[in-house]
C-alpha positions in Angstrom: 0.0 0.0 0.0 1.3 3.5 -0.9 -1.4 6.1 -0.5 0.0 9.5 0.2 -2.1 12.6 1.3 -1.0 16.1 1.5 -3.1 18.7 3.3 -2.3 22.4 3.3 1.3 21.8 3.1 3.6 24.8 3.2 7.4 25.4 3.6 9.2 28.6 4.6 12.9 29.4 4.4 14.0 32.3 6.7 10.6 33.8 6.5 10.2 33.3 2.8 7.4 31.2 1.6 8.6 28.5 -0.9 5.6 26.2 -1.0 2.1 26.9 0.0 -1.4 25.5 0.1 -0.5 22.2 -1.3 -3.5 19.8 -1.3 -2.9 16.5 -3.0 -4.1 12.8 -2.7 -1.9 10.3 -4.5 -3.5 6.9 -4.8 -1.8 3.5 -4.2 -0.1 2.3 -7.4 -0.3 5.8 -9.2 2.5 7.3 -11.1 2.5 11.1 -10.4 4.9 13.6 -11.9 5.7 16.9 -10.4 6.7 19.3 -13.2 7.3 23.0 -13.6 9.9 25.6 -14.4 13.1 26.0 -12.3 12.3 27.5 -8.8 8.7 26.4 -8.8 9.1 24.2 -5.6 8.9 20.7 -7.1 12.1 19.3 -5.6 11.4 21.0 -2.3 7.9 19.2 -2.2 9.5 15.9 -3.0 12.1 16.4 -0.3 9.4 17.2 2.2 7.7 13.8 1.2 11.1 12.1 1.7 11.6 13.7 5.1 14.7 15.6 4.0 13.1 18.9 4.5 10.8 19.9 7.4 7.2 20.8 6.8 6.3 24.3 8.0 2.6 23.8 7.9 0.0 21.2 7.1 -0.2 17.5 7.3 1.3 14.6 5.4 0.0 11.1 5.8 1.2 7.7 4.3 -1.5 5.1 4.4 -3.4 7.0 7.1 -0.4 7.6 9.4 0.9 11.2 10.0 4.6 11.2 9.0 5.5 15.0 9.5 8.0 14.3 12.3 9.1 10.7 11.2 12.7 10.7 10.2 13.6 9.7 6.6 15.0 6.3 7.4 11.9 5.3 9.2 9.5 6.3 6.5 8.3 3.6 4.1 9.7 5.7 1.2 12.6 5.1 -1.2 14.3 7.8 -3.2 16.3 7.8 -6.4 18.6 10.9 -6.7 19.8 12.8 -9.7 23.3 11.6 -8.8 23.9 7.9 -8.9 26.2 8.1 -5.8 27.5 4.6 -6.2 30.4 3.3 -4.2 33.3 2.7 -6.8 34.9 0.0 -4.8 31.8 -2.1 -4.5 30.2 -4.4 -7.1 26.8 -3.8 -8.4 25.3 -6.4 -6.0 27.2 -4.9 -3.0 25.9 -1.4 -4.0 22.3 -2.6 -4.3 22.5 -4.4 -0.9 24.5 -2.0 1.1 21.5 -0.3 2.7 20.0 -3.5 3.8 23.5 -4.6 5.2 23.6 -1.5 7.3 20.0 -2.3 8.6 21.5 -5.7 9.7 19.2 -7.6 7.3 19.8 -11.3 7.1 22.4 -12.2 4.4 20.1 -14.7 2.6 17.3 -12.1 2.5 19.7 -9.4 1.0 20.7 -11.9 -1.6 17.1 -12.8 -2.4 16.1 -9.0 -2.8 19.2 -8.1 -4.8 18.7 -11.1 -7.2 15.0 -10.2 -7.5 15.6 -6.5 -8.3 18.5 -7.4 -10.6 16.1 -9.6 -12.6 13.5 -6.8 -12.9 16.1 -4.3 -14.0 18.0 -6.7 -16.3 21.1 -6.3 -14.2 21.8 -10.0 -13.4 24.8 -10.4 -15.8 26.3 -7.2 -14.3 26.1 -8.0 -10.5 29.9 -8.6 -10.1 31.0 -5.6 -12.1 32.1 -2.2 -10.6 30.5 1.1 -11.4 33.5 2.1 -13.7 32.6 -0.8 -16.0 29.0 0.4 -16.5 27.3 2.8 -18.9 25.4 5.8 -17.6 22.1 4.0 -18.2 23.3 0.9 -16.3 24.5 3.0 -13.3 21.1 4.7 -13.2 19.4 1.2 -13.1 21.7 0.2 -10.3 20.7 3.4 -8.4 17.0 2.4 -8.9 17.9 -1.2 -7.8 19.4 0.1 -4.6 16.0 1.7 -3.8 14.0 -1.2 -5.1 15.6 -3.8 -2.7 14.1 -1.8 0.2 10.6 -2.6 -1.1 9.2 0.8 -0.1 5.6 1.8 -0.2 6.4 4.8 -2.3 9.3 5.5 -4.8 10.6 9.0 -5.3 12.5 10.0 -8.3 14.4 13.4 -8.3 15.2 14.2 -11.9 17.0 10.8 -12.3 17.6 11.1 -16.2 19.0 14.6 -16.3 22.6 13.3 -16.5 22.0 11.1 -19.4 22.3 11.9 -23.1 19.1 12.2 -25.2 19.0 8.6 -26.6 19.7 7.1 -23.0 16.9 9.3 -21.6 14.4 7.8 -24.0 15.6 4.3 -23.2 15.5 4.9 -19.4 12.0 6.5 -19.7 10.7 3.3 -21.3 12.4 1.2 -18.6 10.9 3.2 -15.7 7.4 3.0 -17.3 7.8 -0.7 -17.7 9.2 -0.9 -14.1 6.0 0.8 -12.8 3.7 -1.6 -14.7 5.5 -4.6 -13.3 5.7 -3.4 -9.7 2.3 -1.6 -9.5 4.0 0.6 -6.9 3.2 4.2 -6.1 5.9 6.5 -7.8 6.4 10.2 -7.6 8.8 11.7 -10.2 10.2 15.2 -10.4 11.3 16.7 -13.7 11.4 20.0 -15.5 11.1 18.0 -18.8 7.5 18.2 -19.9 8.1 15.3 -22.5 9.0 13.1 -19.5 5.9 14.3 -17.6 3.6 13.7 -20.6 4.9 10.2 -21.4 5.2 8.7 -17.9 2.5 10.2 -15.7 -0.9 8.8 -14.8 -1.4 12.4 -13.4 0.7 15.5 -13.8 1.0 18.1 -10.9 2.1 21.3 -12.5 3.7 23.6 -9.9 4.2 27.4 -10.2 5.5 29.8 -7.6 5.3 27.1 -4.9 1.6 26.3 -5.6 -0.3 23.8 -7.7 -1.4 25.3 -10.9 -3.3 22.3 -12.2 -3.6 18.5 -11.6 -4.8 16.0 -14.1 -4.0 13.4 -16.7 -1.4 14.6 -19.2 -3.8 15.0 -22.1 -6.3 16.8 -20.0 -3.7 19.5 -19.2 -2.7 19.7 -22.9 -6.3 20.0 -24.2 -8.0 21.7 -21.3 -5.4 23.9 -19.5 -6.9 26.0 -16.8 -4.5 29.0 -17.3 -2.3 30.5 -20.0 0.7 29.5 -17.8 -0.3 25.8 -18.0 -1.0 26.0 -21.7 2.5 27.6 -22.4 4.3 25.0 -20.3 2.7 21.8 -21.5 3.2 21.0 -25.2 6.1 21.3 -27.6 6.4 23.5 -29.6 4.8 26.0 -27.2 1.2 27.1 -27.8 0.8 30.1 -30.2 -0.7 33.2 -28.6 -2.4 36.1 -30.3 -3.7 39.3 -28.7 -7.4 39.7 -29.3 -10.3 41.9 -28.2 -13.6 40.5 -26.8 -16.6 41.5 -29.0 -19.4 39.3 -27.8 -19.0 37.0 -24.8 -21.3 34.0 -24.4 -21.8 30.6 -22.7 -21.1 28.5 -25.8 -19.3 30.9 -28.1 -17.3 34.0 -27.5 -16.5 36.3 -30.4 -13.2 38.0 -30.5 -11.5 40.4 -32.9 -8.2 39.2 -34.3 -5.1 41.6 -34.9 -6.0 42.0 -38.5 -9.6 43.0 -37.7 -11.3 39.6 -38.6 -13.7 38.1 -36.0 -13.8 34.5 -34.7 -16.4 32.9 -32.5 -14.3 30.7 -30.2 -15.9 27.7 -28.7 -15.5 28.8 -25.0 -17.6 29.9 -22.1 -16.7 33.6 -22.0 -19.3 34.8 -19.5 -16.5 36.0 -17.2 -15.4 38.5 -19.9 -17.0 41.8 -21.0 -17.1 43.4 -24.6 -14.0 45.4 -25.1 -11.8 43.3 -22.8 -8.3 42.4 -24.0 -7.7 38.6 -24.1 -5.3 36.1 -25.5 -6.2 33.5 -28.2 -4.2 30.3 -28.1 -3.8 27.7 -30.8 -1.4 24.8 -31.0 1.0 24.3 -33.9 -0.9 21.3 -35.2 -4.4 22.9 -34.9 -4.3 25.2 -37.8 -6.6 24.2 -40.7 -6.8 25.1 -44.4 -8.3 28.5 -45.2 -11.3 26.8 -46.7 -12.0 24.9 -43.5 -11.3 27.8 -41.2 -13.8 30.3 -39.8 -11.1 33.0 -39.8 -7.7 33.4 -41.5 -4.4 34.7 -40.5 -1.8 35.8 -43.2 1.6 34.9 -42.2 5.1 35.1 -43.7 7.6 32.2 -43.4 10.7 33.2 -41.5 12.4 29.8 -40.8 11.5 26.2 -41.6 12.8 23.5 -39.3 12.8 20.1 -41.3 13.0 17.3 -38.8 12.3 14.5 -41.2 9.1 13.2 -39.6 7.7 16.8 -39.4 8.4 20.4 -40.4 8.0 23.3 -38.0 7.3 26.5 -39.8 8.1 29.6 -37.9 5.9 32.5 -39.2 5.5 36.2 -38.7 2.0 37.7 -38.4 1.4 41.4 -38.6 0.3 42.8 -35.2 1.7 39.8 -33.3 4.9 40.0 -31.3 7.5 37.3 -32.1 6.7 34.4 -34.3 4.1 31.6 -34.4 4.7 27.9 -35.3 2.8 25.6 -37.5 3.4 21.9 -37.5 3.4 20.4 -41.0 4.1 17.1 -42.7 7.9 16.3 -42.9 7.8 16.5 -46.7 6.0 19.8 -46.8 7.5 22.1 -49.5 8.2 25.7 -48.3 10.0 28.6 -49.8 11.8 31.4 -48.1 9.5 34.3 -47.1 6.5 32.5 -48.5 3.2 33.9 -47.6 0.9 31.3 -45.9 -2.8 31.5 -45.1 -3.5 29.9 -41.8 -7.2 28.8 -41.1 -8.5 29.1 -37.5 -11.2 26.7 -36.3 -13.3 27.9 -33.4 -13.2 24.4 -31.7 -9.4 24.2 -31.9 -8.8 27.5 -30.2 -8.3 28.4 -26.5 -9.2 31.8 -25.0 -7.5 33.3 -21.9 -8.7 36.3 -19.9 -6.3 39.2 -19.3 -5.3 37.7 -15.9 -4.3 34.4 -17.6 -7.4 32.4 -16.5 -8.7 30.1 -19.2 -12.3 30.3 -20.4 -13.7 26.8 -20.3 -13.7 25.1 -23.7 -17.0 24.0 -24.9 -15.7 21.0 -26.9 -15.7 17.2 -26.2 -12.7 15.0 -26.9 -13.4 11.3 -26.5 -11.6 9.8 -23.5 -10.2 13.1 -22.2 -11.8 14.7 -19.2 -12.1 18.5 -18.9 
């Protein structure tokens, strides 16, 4: 069992509030990812769960037991750090079993747990090697194995892949996902990489300024962000934004005026807005349609085309819009320098954000994805 509950958790450093009003319930067997920009408080929150940081306010419970004052070594929690921190003079087996040895666990039990963890992590042929003889990915698996042998109720991962190169990160991401499926254990994973968050999580907890900005399934945050901040963080390339003026707010459609003067009735509940308000229209790179299919059109000039093989990202300049916007195209799309492109906008594919960043609820249904 590994059910963790956090109620009104807060953390202060020298009178400065780092985390505040954290309310979260993590279910047994769930894979939850804490994600957000640098300084948002995600690692601090993880360290509070581990017991490595004191909790200034609130209550934290594991399987119904309050753990605020319980020291790290007595919590039924295991942590995998960013640094492998393997002992160079020990073999893989000795590194994995060292914590159990310090706890005076029976030798036969240590051997059983090490062999079991090695089998799960595909480390059995490497048990007698030293860390210097291992690749980065293998060392990371040993670090995971060192936690796995403790058989904790909750696994914590603190940016475990940040020291690996790109190809190894993809490989280890798959292995961690497979490990979670095999164990069915509760896992909490911290990263600043939204790709890791999207591909690993059952639920994402997006943190900002020490508070929870939104919690939900990855695709829920992608398609139904509750704020401009969430919309801009989740998704690559970043969501395109355009300044607009509210013309006619309504419960099912809200009409806005685009920078070039054209109007678009966006499929959102805009009853919190007033005619004349400034707002921000959001549209993802893959959601532009042909001019014939669109209800409004943007005229854009091609600045740069990034040909990635499987797709092409066209970076475009639109009059009246600061910076560039991005359109995702087929990898074989033919584009010419400074080409003028007409971008169709569909009301159901657009997002609308109030001047304070709050999202207007989208009035669309996407099968299998909760609002």
